[in-house]
All heavy atoms as a GROMACS GRO file, in nm:
protein
  606
    1MET      N    1   0.085  -0.117  -0.001
    1MET     CA    2   0.002   0.000  -0.001
    1MET      C    3   0.088   0.128  -0.002
    1MET      O    4   0.058   0.222  -0.064
    1MET     CB    5  -0.091  -0.008   0.122
    1MET     CG    6  -0.197   0.103   0.122
    1MET     SD    7  -0.310   0.065  -0.016
    1MET     CE    8  -0.436   0.174   0.019
    2VAL      N    9   0.196   0.123   0.075
    2VAL     CA   10   0.288   0.242   0.079
    2VAL      C   11   0.346   0.263  -0.058
    2VAL      O   12   0.358   0.375  -0.101
    2VAL     CB   13   0.397   0.211   0.183
    2VAL    CG1   14   0.504   0.324   0.181
    2VAL    CG2   15   0.334   0.200   0.323
    3LEU      N   16   0.382   0.156  -0.131
    3LEU     CA   17   0.434   0.171  -0.262
    3LEU      C   18   0.334   0.236  -0.352
    3LEU      O   19   0.376   0.341  -0.424
    3LEU     CB   20   0.473   0.037  -0.323
    3LEU     CG   21   0.521   0.040  -0.467
    3LEU    CD1   22   0.648   0.111  -0.480
    3LEU    CD2   23   0.534  -0.108  -0.515
    4LEU      N   24   0.207   0.197  -0.355
    4LEU     CA   25   0.104   0.257  -0.433
    4LEU      C   26   0.088   0.408  -0.396
    4LEU      O   27   0.066   0.495  -0.479
    4LEU     CB   28  -0.022   0.191  -0.422
    4LEU     CG   29  -0.142   0.229  -0.507
    4LEU    CD1   30  -0.106   0.217  -0.657
    4LEU    CD2   31  -0.266   0.158  -0.470
    5ASN      N   32   0.091   0.439  -0.266
    5ASN     CA   33   0.076   0.582  -0.224
    5ASN      C   34   0.189   0.662  -0.268
    5ASN      O   35   0.171   0.775  -0.315
    5ASN     CB   36   0.068   0.585  -0.064
    5ASN     CG   37  -0.060   0.534  -0.017
    5ASN    OD1   38  -0.158   0.537  -0.089
    5ASN    ND2   39  -0.061   0.497   0.116
    6ASN      N   40   0.320   0.614  -0.264
    6ASN     CA   41   0.431   0.686  -0.317
    6ASN      C   42   0.420   0.716  -0.461
    6ASN      O   43   0.439   0.833  -0.507
    6ASN     CB   44   0.561   0.613  -0.290
    6ASN     CG   45   0.619   0.643  -0.157
    6ASN    OD1   46   0.574   0.735  -0.086
    6ASN    ND2   47   0.718   0.564  -0.110
    7ILE      N   48   0.383   0.614  -0.537
    7ILE     CA   49   0.381   0.626  -0.683
    7ILE      C   50   0.265   0.726  -0.721
    7ILE      O   51   0.280   0.822  -0.802
    7ILE     CB   52   0.352   0.491  -0.750
    7ILE    CG1   53   0.485   0.405  -0.734
    7ILE    CG2   54   0.320   0.510  -0.903
    7ILE    CD1   55   0.468   0.267  -0.794
    8LEU      N   56   0.144   0.712  -0.663
    8LEU     CA   57   0.028   0.796  -0.695
    8LEU      C   58   0.056   0.940  -0.645
    8LEU      O   59   0.022   1.031  -0.715
    8LEU     CB   60  -0.098   0.742  -0.634
    8LEU     CG   61  -0.151   0.611  -0.695
    8LEU    CD1   62  -0.276   0.570  -0.623
    8LEU    CD2   63  -0.182   0.637  -0.840
    9GLY      N   64   0.113   0.951  -0.527
    9GLY     CA   65   0.146   1.087  -0.475
    9GLY      C   66   0.245   1.166  -0.565
    9GLY      O   67   0.221   1.283  -0.602
   10PHE      N   68   0.345   1.097  -0.604
   10PHE     CA   69   0.452   1.154  -0.689
   10PHE      C   70   0.397   1.183  -0.825
   10PHE      O   71   0.424   1.287  -0.894
   10PHE     CB   72   0.576   1.082  -0.702
   10PHE     CG   73   0.678   1.104  -0.580
   10PHE    CD1   74   0.672   1.029  -0.469
   10PHE    CD2   75   0.765   1.204  -0.598
   10PHE    CE1   76   0.762   1.048  -0.368
   10PHE    CE2   77   0.857   1.226  -0.492
   10PHE     CZ   78   0.851   1.151  -0.373
   11SER      N   79   0.313   1.095  -0.884
   11SER     CA   80   0.242   1.120  -1.009
   11SER      C   81   0.157   1.245  -1.006
   11SER      O   82   0.157   1.320  -1.099
   11SER     CB   83   0.164   0.997  -1.051
   11SER     OG   84   0.251   0.883  -1.073
   12ALA      N   85   0.077   1.249  -0.898
   12ALA     CA   86  -0.018   1.366  -0.883
   12ALA      C   87   0.074   1.495  -0.877
   12ALA      O   88   0.035   1.601  -0.930
   12ALA     CB   89  -0.098   1.356  -0.767
   13PHE      N   90   0.189   1.489  -0.808
   13PHE     CA   91   0.275   1.604  -0.802
   13PHE      C   92   0.325   1.642  -0.937
   13PHE      O   93   0.342   1.757  -0.975
   13PHE     CB   94   0.390   1.572  -0.702
   13PHE     CG   95   0.488   1.692  -0.683
   13PHE    CD1   96   0.456   1.800  -0.613
   13PHE    CD2   97   0.615   1.684  -0.746
   13PHE    CE1   98   0.543   1.909  -0.603
   13PHE    CE2   99   0.701   1.794  -0.737
   13PHE     CZ  100   0.665   1.905  -0.662
   14GLY      N  101   0.359   1.533  -1.021
   14GLY     CA  102   0.402   1.563  -1.155
   14GLY      C  103   0.303   1.629  -1.242
   14GLY      O  104   0.334   1.713  -1.321
   15ILE      N  105   0.175   1.588  -1.227
   15ILE     CA  106   0.068   1.654  -1.297
   15ILE      C  107   0.053   1.803  -1.259
   15ILE      O  108   0.042   1.888  -1.338
   15ILE     CB  109  -0.060   1.575  -1.284
   15ILE    CG1  110  -0.056   1.445  -1.357
   15ILE    CG2  111  -0.184   1.654  -1.331
   15ILE    CD1  112  -0.165   1.348  -1.326
   16GLY      N  113   0.067   1.828  -1.127
   16GLY     CA  114   0.060   1.961  -1.076
   16GLY      C  115   0.176   2.044  -1.125
   16GLY      O  116   0.161   2.166  -1.153
   17VAL      N  117   0.294   1.982  -1.134
   17VAL     CA  118   0.416   2.054  -1.186
   17VAL      C  119   0.385   2.100  -1.327
   17VAL      O  120   0.424   2.206  -1.368
   17VAL     CB  121   0.542   1.976  -1.169
   17VAL    CG1  122   0.650   2.032  -1.251
   17VAL    CG2  123   0.576   1.961  -1.022
   18ARG      N  124   0.331   2.000  -1.406
   18ARG     CA  125   0.308   2.036  -1.550
   18ARG      C  126   0.208   2.146  -1.564
   18ARG      O  127   0.225   2.246  -1.648
   18ARG     CB  128   0.254   1.908  -1.627
   18ARG     CG  129   0.214   1.934  -1.758
   18ARG     CD  130   0.326   1.970  -1.850
   18ARG     NE  131   0.279   1.996  -1.991
   18ARG     CZ  132   0.347   2.058  -2.075
   18ARG    NH1  133   0.464   2.107  -2.054
   18ARG    NH2  134   0.298   2.082  -2.199
   19ALA      N  135   0.097   2.142  -1.483
   19ALA     CA  136   0.001   2.246  -1.489
   19ALA      C  137   0.064   2.384  -1.448
   19ALA      O  138   0.029   2.488  -1.509
   19ALA     CB  139  -0.118   2.214  -1.393
   20PHE      N  140   0.142   2.380  -1.348
   20PHE     CA  141   0.214   2.503  -1.296
   20PHE      C  142   0.303   2.554  -1.411
   20PHE      O  143   0.306   2.673  -1.428
   20PHE     CB  144   0.290   2.472  -1.164
   20PHE     CG  145   0.357   2.598  -1.105
   20PHE    CD1  146   0.266   2.686  -1.057
   20PHE    CD2  147   0.485   2.614  -1.101
   20PHE    CE1  148   0.329   2.804  -0.993
   20PHE    CE2  149   0.544   2.723  -1.043
   20PHE     CZ  150   0.459   2.816  -0.989
   21GLN      N  151   0.374   2.468  -1.474
   21GLN     CA  152   0.466   2.504  -1.582
   21GLN      C  153   0.374   2.575  -1.690
   21GLN      O  154   0.423   2.682  -1.745
   21GLN     CB  155   0.531   2.390  -1.637
   21GLN     CG  156   0.622   2.407  -1.763
   21GLN     CD  157   0.669   2.275  -1.832
   21GLN    OE1  158   0.617   2.177  -1.809
   21GLN    NE2  159   0.767   2.294  -1.908
   22LEU      N  160   0.265   2.522  -1.735
   22LEU     CA  161   0.187   2.584  -1.840
   22LEU      C  162   0.129   2.715  -1.791
   22LEU      O  163   0.114   2.811  -1.869
   22LEU     CB  164   0.082   2.491  -1.882
   22LEU     CG  165   0.121   2.362  -1.958
   22LEU    CD1  166   0.005   2.274  -1.994
   22LEU    CD2  167   0.197   2.402  -2.090
   23GLY      N  168   0.095   2.726  -1.663
   23GLY     CA  169   0.045   2.846  -1.607
   23GLY      C  170   0.157   2.955  -1.610
   23GLY      O  171   0.119   3.072  -1.637
   24ILE      N  172   0.278   2.925  -1.576
   24ILE     CA  173   0.382   3.024  -1.584
   24ILE      C  174   0.402   3.071  -1.717
   24ILE      O  175   0.426   3.195  -1.751
   24ILE     CB  176   0.506   2.965  -1.521
   24ILE    CG1  177   0.509   2.952  -1.378
   24ILE    CG2  178   0.632   3.056  -1.563
   24ILE    CD1  179   0.626   2.880  -1.314
   25GLN      N  180   0.391   2.983  -1.826
   25GLN     CA  181   0.403   3.019  -1.965
   25GLN      C  182   0.284   3.082  -2.016
   25GLN      O  183   0.282   3.120  -2.137
   25GLN     CB  184   0.439   2.898  -2.042
   25GLN     CG  185   0.570   2.832  -2.003
   25GLN     CD  186   0.596   2.695  -2.086
   25GLN    OE1  187   0.509   2.652  -2.151
   25GLN    NE2  188   0.720   2.651  -2.066
   26LYS      N  189   0.173   3.087  -1.935
   26LYS     CA  190   0.049   3.147  -1.981
   26LYS      C  191  -0.004   3.079  -2.105
   26LYS      O  192  -0.056   3.142  -2.199
   26LYS     CB  193   0.056   3.299  -2.010
   26LYS     CG  194   0.088   3.376  -1.887
   26LYS     CD  195   0.083   3.527  -1.897
   26LYS     CE  196   0.131   3.607  -1.788
   26LYS     NZ  197   0.089   3.597  -1.662
   27ARG      N  198   0.008   2.940  -2.103
   27ARG     CA  199  -0.046   2.866  -2.216
   27ARG      C  200  -0.174   2.791  -2.160
   27ARG      O  201  -0.197   2.789  -2.041
   27ARG     CB  202   0.055   2.758  -2.260
   27ARG     CG  203   0.176   2.828  -2.331
   27ARG     CD  204   0.284   2.723  -2.360
   27ARG     NE  205   0.237   2.603  -2.423
   27ARG     CZ  206   0.314   2.493  -2.431
   27ARG    NH1  207   0.442   2.500  -2.383
   27ARG    NH2  208   0.271   2.382  -2.481
   28SER      N  209  -0.251   2.733  -2.254
   28SER     CA  210  -0.374   2.676  -2.218
   28SER      C  211  -0.333   2.536  -2.146
   28SER      O  212  -0.246   2.472  -2.185
   28SER     CB  213  -0.452   2.640  -2.349
   28SER     OG  214  -0.560   2.554  -2.314
   29LEU      N  215  -0.406   2.508  -2.040
   29LEU     CA  216  -0.379   2.391  -1.962
   29LEU      C  217  -0.410   2.263  -2.042
   29LEU      O  218  -0.366   2.154  -2.001
   29LEU     CB  219  -0.456   2.395  -1.831
   29LEU     CG  220  -0.416   2.496  -1.726
   29LEU    CD1  221  -0.502   2.490  -1.607
   29LEU    CD2  222  -0.272   2.488  -1.690
   30THR      N  223  -0.482   2.273  -2.149
   30THR     CA  224  -0.521   2.158  -2.222
   30THR      C  225  -0.421   2.138  -2.344
   30THR      O  226  -0.442   2.044  -2.427
   30THR     CB  227  -0.662   2.168  -2.277
   30THR    OG1  228  -0.676   2.284  -2.356
   30THR    CG2  229  -0.755   2.165  -2.163
   31SER      N  230  -0.323   2.214  -2.358
   31SER     CA  231  -0.231   2.200  -2.472
   31SER      C  232  -0.138   2.087  -2.444
   31SER      O  233  -0.080   2.074  -2.334
   31SER     CB  234  -0.156   2.330  -2.488
   31SER     OG  235  -0.056   2.349  -2.395
   32ASN      N  236  -0.126   1.995  -2.543
   32ASN     CA  237  -0.040   1.881  -2.534
   32ASN      C  238  -0.066   1.797  -2.409
   32ASN      O  239   0.014   1.791  -2.317
   32ASN     CB  240   0.107   1.922  -2.543
   32ASN     CG  241   0.194   1.804  -2.574
   32ASN    OD1  242   0.149   1.693  -2.608
   32ASN    ND2  243   0.321   1.827  -2.562
   33PRO      N  244  -0.178   1.728  -2.410
   33PRO     CA  245  -0.224   1.642  -2.291
   33PRO      C  246  -0.125   1.528  -2.267
   33PRO      O  247  -0.119   1.473  -2.158
   33PRO     CB  248  -0.360   1.602  -2.316
   33PRO     CG  249  -0.381   1.620  -2.462
   33PRO     CD  250  -0.290   1.730  -2.506
   34LEU      N  251  -0.057   1.486  -2.373
   34LEU     CA  252   0.037   1.373  -2.359
   34LEU      C  253   0.145   1.405  -2.259
   34LEU      O  254   0.202   1.321  -2.187
   34LEU     CB  255   0.097   1.340  -2.495
   34LEU     CG  256   0.203   1.224  -2.493
   34LEU    CD1  257   0.141   1.093  -2.450
   34LEU    CD2  258   0.268   1.210  -2.629
   35ALA      N  259   0.190   1.535  -2.249
   35ALA     CA  260   0.289   1.572  -2.153
   35ALA      C  261   0.249   1.557  -2.008
   35ALA      O  262   0.337   1.527  -1.922
   35ALA     CB  263   0.324   1.720  -2.179
   36TYR      N  264   0.122   1.562  -1.984
   36TYR     CA  265   0.071   1.536  -1.846
   36TYR      C  266   0.102   1.385  -1.814
   36TYR      O  267   0.142   1.356  -1.699
   36TYR     CB  268  -0.073   1.562  -1.832
   36TYR     CG  269  -0.113   1.706  -1.826
   36TYR    CD1  270  -0.165   1.773  -1.924
   36TYR    CD2  271  -0.101   1.775  -1.697
   36TYR    CE1  272  -0.200   1.911  -1.912
   36TYR    CE2  273  -0.146   1.911  -1.692
   36TYR     CZ  274  -0.188   1.968  -1.798
   36TYR     OH  275  -0.223   2.105  -1.787
   37GLY      N  276   0.073   1.298  -1.902
   37GLY     CA  277   0.103   1.160  -1.890
   37GLY      C  278   0.250   1.129  -1.868
   37GLY      O  279   0.290   1.053  -1.777
   38LEU      N  280   0.333   1.192  -1.952
   38LEU     CA  281   0.474   1.173  -1.934
   38LEU      C  282   0.530   1.229  -1.807
   38LEU      O  283   0.614   1.168  -1.742
   38LEU     CB  284   0.542   1.231  -2.050
   38LEU     CG  285   0.524   1.174  -2.194
   38LEU    CD1  286   0.590   1.261  -2.304
   38LEU    CD2  287   0.572   1.032  -2.189
   39SER      N  288   0.477   1.340  -1.765
   39SER     CA  289   0.511   1.394  -1.633
   39SER      C  290   0.477   1.309  -1.523
   39SER      O  291   0.547   1.284  -1.428
   39SER     CB  292   0.456   1.535  -1.618
   39SER     OG  293   0.502   1.600  -1.496
   40ALA      N  294   0.351   1.261  -1.522
   40ALA     CA  295   0.306   1.159  -1.427
   40ALA      C  296   0.391   1.041  -1.418
   40ALA      O  297   0.425   0.982  -1.317
   40ALA     CB  298   0.158   1.132  -1.443
   41LEU      N  299   0.422   0.987  -1.539
   41LEU     CA  300   0.500   0.871  -1.540
   41LEU      C  301   0.648   0.888  -1.496
   41LEU      O  302   0.694   0.812  -1.406
   41LEU     CB  303   0.515   0.826  -1.691
   41LEU     CG  304   0.592   0.688  -1.723
   41LEU    CD1  305   0.521   0.579  -1.665
   41LEU    CD2  306   0.611   0.679  -1.865
   42GLY      N  307   0.704   1.000  -1.528
   42GLY     CA  308   0.841   1.029  -1.476
   42GLY      C  309   0.843   1.051  -1.326
   42GLY      O  310   0.928   0.987  -1.253
   43PHE      N  311   0.756   1.125  -1.273
   43PHE     CA  312   0.750   1.147  -1.128
   43PHE      C  313   0.708   1.015  -1.057
   43PHE      O  314   0.748   0.995  -0.945
   43PHE     CB  315   0.654   1.267  -1.093
   43PHE     CG  316   0.715   1.398  -1.107
   43PHE    CD1  317   0.722   1.471  -1.220
   43PHE    CD2  318   0.781   1.454  -0.999
   43PHE    CE1  319   0.784   1.592  -1.238
   43PHE    CE2  320   0.845   1.584  -1.009
   43PHE     CZ  321   0.842   1.643  -1.123
   44GLY      N  322   0.616   0.944  -1.116
   44GLY     CA  323   0.578   0.809  -1.056
   44GLY      C  324   0.701   0.715  -1.045
   44GLY      O  325   0.715   0.644  -0.943
   45ALA      N  326   0.781   0.712  -1.152
   45ALA     CA  327   0.899   0.634  -1.148
   45ALA      C  328   0.993   0.681  -1.034
   45ALA      O  329   1.052   0.599  -0.962
   45ALA     CB  330   0.978   0.641  -1.282
   46PHE      N  331   0.998   0.811  -1.019
   46PHE     CA  332   1.085   0.864  -0.911
   46PHE      C  333   1.024   0.817  -0.772
   46PHE      O  334   1.102   0.783  -0.677
   46PHE     CB  335   1.099   1.016  -0.916
   46PHE     CG  336   1.183   1.079  -0.812
   46PHE    CD1  337   1.315   1.064  -0.811
   46PHE    CD2  338   1.124   1.147  -0.700
   46PHE    CE1  339   1.394   1.119  -0.719
   46PHE    CE2  340   1.199   1.204  -0.604
   46PHE     CZ  341   1.336   1.187  -0.613
   47GLY      N  342   0.886   0.821  -0.766
   47GLY     CA  343   0.823   0.770  -0.638
   47GLY      C  344   0.861   0.625  -0.615
   47GLY      O  345   0.874   0.585  -0.500
   48TYR      N  346   0.865   0.540  -0.719
   48TYR     CA  347   0.901   0.405  -0.699
   48TYR      C  348   1.049   0.390  -0.651
   48TYR      O  349   1.066   0.312  -0.562
   48TYR     CB  350   0.887   0.340  -0.833
   48TYR     CG  351   0.919   0.182  -0.830
   48TYR    CD1  352   0.835   0.100  -0.771
   48TYR    CD2  353   1.040   0.137  -0.886
   48TYR    CE1  354   0.853  -0.038  -0.773
   48TYR    CE2  355   1.070   0.006  -0.883
   48TYR     CZ  356   0.977  -0.084  -0.823
   48TYR     OH  357   1.004  -0.223  -0.816
   49MET      N  358   1.136   0.481  -0.699
   49MET     CA  359   1.267   0.472  -0.649
   49MET      C  360   1.282   0.512  -0.506
   49MET      O  361   1.358   0.457  -0.424
   49MET     CB  362   1.363   0.563  -0.734
   49MET     CG  363   1.388   0.512  -0.874
   49MET     SD  364   1.514   0.603  -0.965
   49MET     CE  365   1.504   0.767  -0.907
   50VAL      N  366   1.202   0.616  -0.473
   50VAL     CA  367   1.204   0.663  -0.329
   50VAL      C  368   1.154   0.556  -0.236
   50VAL      O  369   1.209   0.536  -0.123
   50VAL     CB  370   1.111   0.788  -0.318
   50VAL    CG1  371   1.092   0.825  -0.168
   50VAL    CG2  372   1.180   0.909  -0.385
   51ASP      N  373   1.053   0.476  -0.279
   51ASP     CA  374   1.005   0.369  -0.200
   51ASP      C  375   1.117   0.268  -0.171
   51ASP      O  376   1.133   0.212  -0.065
   51ASP     CB  377   0.883   0.302  -0.259
   51ASP     CG  378   0.830   0.194  -0.172
   51ASP    OD1  379   0.775   0.237  -0.071
   51ASP    OD2  380   0.834   0.079  -0.206
   52GLY      N  381   1.193   0.226  -0.279
   52GLY     CA  382   1.309   0.136  -0.263
   52GLY      C  383   1.408   0.185  -0.163
   52GLY      O  384   1.465   0.116  -0.088
   53TRP      N  385   1.443   0.320  -0.184
   53TRP     CA  386   1.544   0.378  -0.088
   53TRP      C  387   1.498   0.374   0.055
   53TRP      O  388   1.568   0.342   0.144
   53TRP     CB  389   1.567   0.527  -0.126
   53TRP     CG  390   1.644   0.547  -0.251
   53TRP    CD1  391   1.716   0.459  -0.322
   53TRP    CD2  392   1.634   0.670  -0.335
   53TRP    NE1  393   1.762   0.524  -0.440
   53TRP    CE2  394   1.715   0.650  -0.448
   53TRP    CE3  395   1.572   0.792  -0.321
   53TRP    CZ2  396   1.729   0.733  -0.547
   53TRP    CZ3  397   1.593   0.881  -0.420
   53TRP    CH2  398   1.672   0.862  -0.538
   54GLU      N  399   1.364   0.404   0.075
   54GLU     CA  400   1.313   0.402   0.210
   54GLU      C  401   1.319   0.260   0.273
   54GLU      O  402   1.354   0.237   0.384
   54GLU     CB  403   1.161   0.451   0.200
   54GLU     CG  404   1.102   0.465   0.333
   54GLU     CD  405   0.955   0.508   0.326
   54GLU    OE1  406   0.906   0.532   0.221
   54GLU    OE2  407   0.897   0.526   0.442
   55LYS      N  408   1.285   0.158   0.198
   55LYS     CA  409   1.290   0.022   0.241
   55LYS      C  410   1.434  -0.017   0.287
   55LYS      O  411   1.460  -0.078   0.382
   55LYS     CB  412   1.234  -0.072   0.143
   55LYS     CG  413   1.084  -0.071   0.129
   55LYS     CD  414   1.033  -0.166   0.028
   55LYS     CE  415   0.883  -0.152   0.010
   55LYS     NZ  416   0.830  -0.236  -0.101
   56ARG      N  417   1.530   0.021   0.200
   56ARG     CA  418   1.672  -0.003   0.226
   56ARG      C  419   1.719   0.063   0.348
   56ARG      O  420   1.792   0.006   0.427
   56ARG     CB  421   1.752   0.031   0.096
   56ARG     CG  422   1.898  -0.001   0.120
   56ARG     CD  423   1.928  -0.145   0.131
   56ARG     NE  424   2.073  -0.173   0.148
   56ARG     CZ  425   2.116  -0.267   0.230
   56ARG    NH1  426   2.032  -0.342   0.296
   56ARG    NH2  427   2.242  -0.278   0.248
   57GLN      N  428   1.677   0.188   0.370
   57GLN     CA  429   1.713   0.256   0.487
   57GLN      C  430   1.651   0.195   0.614
   57GLN      O  431   1.728   0.180   0.715
   57GLN     CB  432   1.666   0.400   0.482
   57GLN     CG  433   1.747   0.491   0.388
   57GLN     CD  434   1.689   0.627   0.377
   57GLN    OE1  435   1.580   0.658   0.427
   57GLN    NE2  436   1.760   0.713   0.302
   58VAL      N  437   1.534   0.146   0.608
   58VAL     CA  438   1.477   0.077   0.724
   58VAL      C  439   1.552  -0.051   0.757
   58VAL      O  440   1.578  -0.084   0.876
   58VAL     CB  441   1.325   0.043   0.696
   58VAL    CG1  442   1.270  -0.048   0.802
   58VAL    CG2  443   1.247   0.173   0.690
   59GLU      N  444   1.599  -0.126   0.648
   59GLU     CA  445   1.670  -0.248   0.675
   59GLU      C  446   1.809  -0.211   0.736
   59GLU      O  447   1.853  -0.274   0.828
   59GLU     CB  448   1.700  -0.312   0.545
   59GLU     CG  449   1.578  -0.377   0.478
   59GLU     CD  450   1.597  -0.434   0.341
   59GLU    OE1  451   1.718  -0.440   0.294
   59GLU    OE2  452   1.498  -0.486   0.279
   60LEU      N  453   1.876  -0.110   0.686
   60LEU     CA  454   2.007  -0.068   0.738
   60LEU      C  455   1.987  -0.022   0.888
   60LEU      O  456   2.075  -0.059   0.970
   60LEU     CB  457   2.067   0.047   0.658
   60LEU     CG  458   2.122  -0.003   0.520
   60LEU    CD1  459   2.164   0.129   0.443
   60LEU    CD2  460   2.236  -0.092   0.538
   61ILE      N  461   1.890   0.056   0.921
   61ILE     CA  462   1.864   0.093   1.052
   61ILE      C  463   1.848  -0.024   1.144
   61ILE      O  464   1.898  -0.027   1.254
   61ILE     CB  465   1.755   0.192   1.064
   61ILE    CG1  466   1.798   0.325   1.000
   61ILE    CG2  467   1.705   0.217   1.210
   61ILE    CD1  468   1.680   0.436   0.987
   62ALA      N  469   1.767  -0.121   1.101
   62ALA     CA  470   1.739  -0.243   1.175
   62ALA      C  471   1.873  -0.324   1.212
   62ALA      O  472   1.896  -0.368   1.315
   62ALA     CB  473   1.637  -0.335   1.116
   63GLU      N  474   1.949  -0.332   1.100
   63GLU     CA  475   2.084  -0.400   1.115
   63GLU      C  476   2.170  -0.329   1.223
   63GLU      O  477   2.228  -0.391   1.304
   63GLU     CB  478   2.153  -0.409   0.984
   63GLU     CG  479   2.091  -0.512   0.886
   63GLU     CD  480   2.155  -0.499   0.753
   63GLU    OE1  481   2.267  -0.436   0.728
   63GLU    OE2  482   2.095  -0.562   0.658
   64LYS      N  483   2.180  -0.193   1.212
   64LYS     CA  484   2.257  -0.124   1.302
   64LYS      C  485   2.208  -0.126   1.449
   64LYS      O  486   2.288  -0.139   1.538
   64LYS     CB  487   2.264   0.023   1.258
   64LYS     CG  488   2.336   0.051   1.130
   64LYS     CD  489   2.489   0.040   1.154
   64LYS     CE  490   2.560   0.072   1.026
   64LYS     NZ  491   2.708   0.069   1.039
   65GLU      N  492   2.073  -0.136   1.456
   65GLU     CA  493   2.014  -0.150   1.600
   65GLU      C  494   2.050  -0.279   1.658
   65GLU      O  495   2.087  -0.289   1.770
   65GLU     CB  496   1.865  -0.122   1.579
   65GLU     CG  497   1.792  -0.119   1.712
   65GLU     CD  498   1.649  -0.098   1.698
   65GLU    OE1  499   1.595  -0.112   1.582
   65GLU    OE2  500   1.584  -0.068   1.796
   66GLU      N  501   2.047  -0.387   1.573
   66GLU     CA  502   2.078  -0.522   1.626
   66GLU      C  503   2.224  -0.518   1.667
   66GLU      O  504   2.269  -0.575   1.767
   66GLU     CB  505   2.048  -0.624   1.525
   66GLU     CG  506   1.899  -0.658   1.511
   66GLU     CD  507   1.846  -0.709   1.639
   66GLU    OE1  508   1.902  -0.788   1.712
   66GLU    OE2  509   1.733  -0.661   1.675
   67LEU      N  510   2.319  -0.457   1.585
   67LEU     CA  511   2.454  -0.455   1.614
   67LEU      C  512   2.484  -0.382   1.743
   67LEU      O  513   2.560  -0.429   1.832
   67LEU     CB  514   2.531  -0.393   1.492
   67LEU     CG  515   2.678  -0.385   1.505
   67LEU    CD1  516   2.744  -0.531   1.513
   67LEU    CD2  517   2.748  -0.306   1.386
   68LEU      N  518   2.414  -0.271   1.764
   68LEU     CA  519   2.434  -0.193   1.885
   68LEU      C  520   2.383  -0.271   2.010
   68LEU      O  521   2.450  -0.264   2.109
   68LEU     CB  522   2.359  -0.065   1.872
   68LEU     CG  523   2.419   0.046   1.790
   68LEU    CD1  524   2.329   0.170   1.775
   68LEU    CD2  525   2.562   0.094   1.855
   69LYS      N  526   2.268  -0.342   1.992
   69LYS     CA  527   2.214  -0.421   2.106
   69LYS      C  528   2.316  -0.528   2.148
   69LYS      O  529   2.341  -0.556   2.264
   69LYS     CB  530   2.086  -0.484   2.066
   69LYS     CG  531   1.970  -0.384   2.070
   69LYS     CD  532   1.840  -0.453   2.034
   69LYS     CE  533   1.727  -0.349   2.027
   69LYS     NZ  534   1.599  -0.419   1.987
   70GLU      N  535   2.380  -0.596   2.044
   70GLU     CA  536   2.477  -0.704   2.073
   70GLU      C  537   2.595  -0.645   2.142
   70GLU      O  538   2.651  -0.699   2.236
   70GLU     CB  539   2.519  -0.769   1.937
   70GLU     CG  540   2.407  -0.855   1.884
   70GLU     CD  541   2.453  -0.915   1.745
   70GLU    OE1  542   2.570  -0.906   1.718
   70GLU    OE2  543   2.362  -0.958   1.673
   71ARG      N  544   2.644  -0.527   2.093
   71ARG     CA  545   2.764  -0.472   2.157
   71ARG      C  546   2.730  -0.425   2.299
   71ARG      O  547   2.823  -0.439   2.382
   71ARG     CB  548   2.813  -0.354   2.077
   71ARG     CG  549   2.881  -0.396   1.940
   71ARG     CD  550   2.930  -0.271   1.869
   71ARG     NE  551   2.988  -0.320   1.743
   71ARG     CZ  552   3.030  -0.235   1.654
   71ARG    NH1  553   3.012  -0.103   1.668
   71ARG    NH2  554   3.083  -0.278   1.541
   72ARG      N  555   2.618  -0.378   2.321
   72ARG     CA  556   2.581  -0.327   2.461
   72ARG      C  557   2.562  -0.450   2.550
   72ARG      O  558   2.613  -0.448   2.675
   72ARG     CB  559   2.452  -0.252   2.462
   72ARG     CG  560   2.465  -0.110   2.398
   72ARG     CD  561   2.343  -0.045   2.396
   72ARG     NE  562   2.352   0.091   2.334
   72ARG     CZ  563   2.255   0.165   2.298
   72ARG    NH1  564   2.126   0.120   2.297
   72ARG    NH2  565   2.280   0.284   2.242
   73LYS      N  566   2.516  -0.554   2.500
   73LYS     CA  567   2.504  -0.682   2.576
   73LYS      C  568   2.640  -0.736   2.603
   73LYS      O  569   2.664  -0.774   2.723
   73LYS     CB  570   2.420  -0.793   2.499
   73LYS     CG  571   2.387  -0.911   2.580
   73LYS     CD  572   2.309  -0.997   2.488
   73LYS     CE  573   2.187  -1.045   2.555
   73LYS     NZ  574   2.114  -1.144   2.470
   74GLN      N  575   2.732  -0.731   2.518
   74GLN     CA  576   2.870  -0.778   2.542
   74GLN      C  577   2.936  -0.689   2.642
   74GLN      O  578   3.008  -0.733   2.728
   74GLN     CB  579   2.951  -0.790   2.411
   74GLN     CG  580   2.903  -0.897   2.318
   74GLN     CD  581   2.986  -0.891   2.187
   74GLN    OE1  582   3.057  -0.797   2.155
   74GLN    NE2  583   2.951  -0.985   2.100
   75ALA      N  584   2.912  -0.560   2.629
   75ALA     CA  585   2.985  -0.467   2.724
   75ALA      C  586   2.929  -0.480   2.863
   75ALA      O  587   3.002  -0.466   2.961
   75ALA     CB  588   2.958  -0.332   2.672
   76ALA      N  589   2.799  -0.511   2.872
   76ALA     CA  590   2.740  -0.530   3.010
   76ALA      C  591   2.787  -0.651   3.073
   76ALA      O  592   2.800  -0.655   3.202
   76ALA     CB  593   2.592  -0.531   2.998
   77THR      N  594   2.815  -0.770   2.998
   77THR     CA  595   2.865  -0.888   3.059
   77THR      C  596   3.012  -0.887   3.088
   77THR      O  597   3.062  -0.962   3.165
   77THR     CB  598   2.826  -1.004   2.967
   77THR    OG1  599   2.887  -0.990   2.843
   77THR    CG2  600   2.674  -1.021   2.947
   78SER      N  601   3.082  -0.796   3.026
   78SER     CA  602   3.232  -0.799   3.050
   78SER      C  603   3.261  -0.724   3.170
   78SER      O  604   3.207  -0.643   3.236
   78SER     CB  605   3.294  -0.722   2.932
   78SER     OG  606   3.268  -0.784   2.815
   0.00000   0.00000   0.00000
């Protein structure tokens, strides 16, 4: 579920960025609708990468936490 939320959230942000870009350029928001899809796709792919980074960070933190617990246990018994 978190993966889907990341992808959809970043995709929605991409669509918003495209609309903002066209607003700055004072162009019609309906010009070139394919660009909205490409923007959503690109930002959605970035959201997928962010999810992978987040999972890897959680794994690394858990490993470090276990290592610290082992070292504290060894220090307490010594």
